[in-house]
C-alpha positions in Angstrom: 100.6 84.9 29.0 97.4 85.5 31.0 95.0 88.1 29.6 92.6 90.0 31.8 89.7 91.9 30.2 87.1 94.0 32.0 83.8 95.1 30.7 80.5 96.6 32.0 81.4 100.1 33.0 79.4 103.1 32.0 77.5 106.2 33.2 74.8 105.7 35.8 72.8 108.0 38.1 73.3 107.9 41.8 71.4 105.0 43.4 71.7 102.9 40.2 73.4 99.7 39.6 76.1 98.2 37.3 77.7 94.8 36.9 81.3 94.6 35.9 82.7 91.5 34.3 86.3 90.2 34.1 87.3 87.4 31.8 90.7 85.7 32.4 92.5 83.5 29.9 94.3 80.3 30.8 93.4 77.2 32.7 94.1 78.3 36.3 91.2 80.6 36.8 89.6 78.3 39.4 92.8 78.3 41.4 93.3 82.1 41.1 93.0 84.8 43.6 91.0 87.6 42.0 90.4 91.2 42.9 88.7 94.4 41.9 90.5 97.7 42.3 89.6 101.2 41.4 91.4 104.5 40.9 89.8 107.9 40.8 91.5 110.9 39.3 94.2 112.3 41.6 93.9 109.3 44.0 95.8 106.1 44.6 94.5 102.8 43.4 92.5 101.1 46.1 91.2 97.6 46.7 87.4 97.3 46.3 86.9 93.6 46.8 88.7 90.3 46.4 88.0 86.6 46.3 90.1 83.5 46.7 89.9 80.1 45.0 88.1 78.9 48.1 85.4 81.6 47.5 86.3 83.6 50.6 85.7 87.3 50.0 86.5 90.6 51.5 85.4 94.2 50.8 86.5 97.7 51.3 84.5 99.3 54.1 83.2 101.9 51.7 81.4 99.3 49.5 80.3 96.8 52.1 76.6 96.0 51.7 76.4 97.6 48.3 78.9 95.6 46.1 79.1 91.9 45.7 82.0 90.0 44.2 81.4 86.6 42.6 83.0 84.2 40.1 82.0 81.6 37.6 84.8 79.2 37.2 83.1 77.5 34.3 83.3 80.8 32.3 86.7 82.0 33.7 84.8 85.1 34.7 84.6 87.3 37.8 81.9 89.8 38.5 81.3 92.9 40.6 77.7 93.7 41.2 77.5 97.3 42.3 74.2 98.6 43.8 73.2 101.9 45.4 76.0 103.6 43.5 77.3 107.0 44.8 79.2 109.7 43.0 82.2 108.8 45.1 82.3 105.4 43.4 83.3 107.1 40.2 86.6 105.7 39.1 88.3 103.4 36.7 87.8 99.8 37.9 90.5 97.3 37.3 90.5 93.5 37.5 93.5 91.7 38.9 94.5 88.1 38.9 97.0 85.8 40.7 96.9 82.4 39.1 99.1 81.0 41.8 96.4 81.9 44.4 98.7 83.5 46.9 100.8 86.7 47.0 100.3 89.8 45.0 98.4 90.2 41.8 100.5 89.5 38.7 98.1 90.3 35.9 95.9 93.3 35.4 93.3 94.5 32.9 93.1 97.8 31.2 90.2 98.9 33.3 86.6 100.0 32.7 85.3 103.4 33.6 82.4 103.8 36.0 80.9 107.3 36.3 78.1 108.0 38.8 76.2 111.3 38.3 74.5 113.0 41.2 
């Protein structure tokens, strides 16, 4: 069973930065497609950024130029560097993993809360 654990959330002022981390168990991390999602109260979960095993990435328009997704396969860890945070970035952020590399995400973490104050 693959375990996914996020960390790094917190309270930050608008314009500040946070770095989220996601550690994934197992031996297929380097082959995995990985993604960050977020869900704000009363809203649907939305894709923030994702990366493939080939290191290609894509971002939601709302975070382009401010957020950077990266991965360290030696540590089974994915990161989300979030700069120039806005109050509208406030949400619970979830890490998702697909160890097969294609298709939907099979494994999800419990999420980490990010709150941006104005």
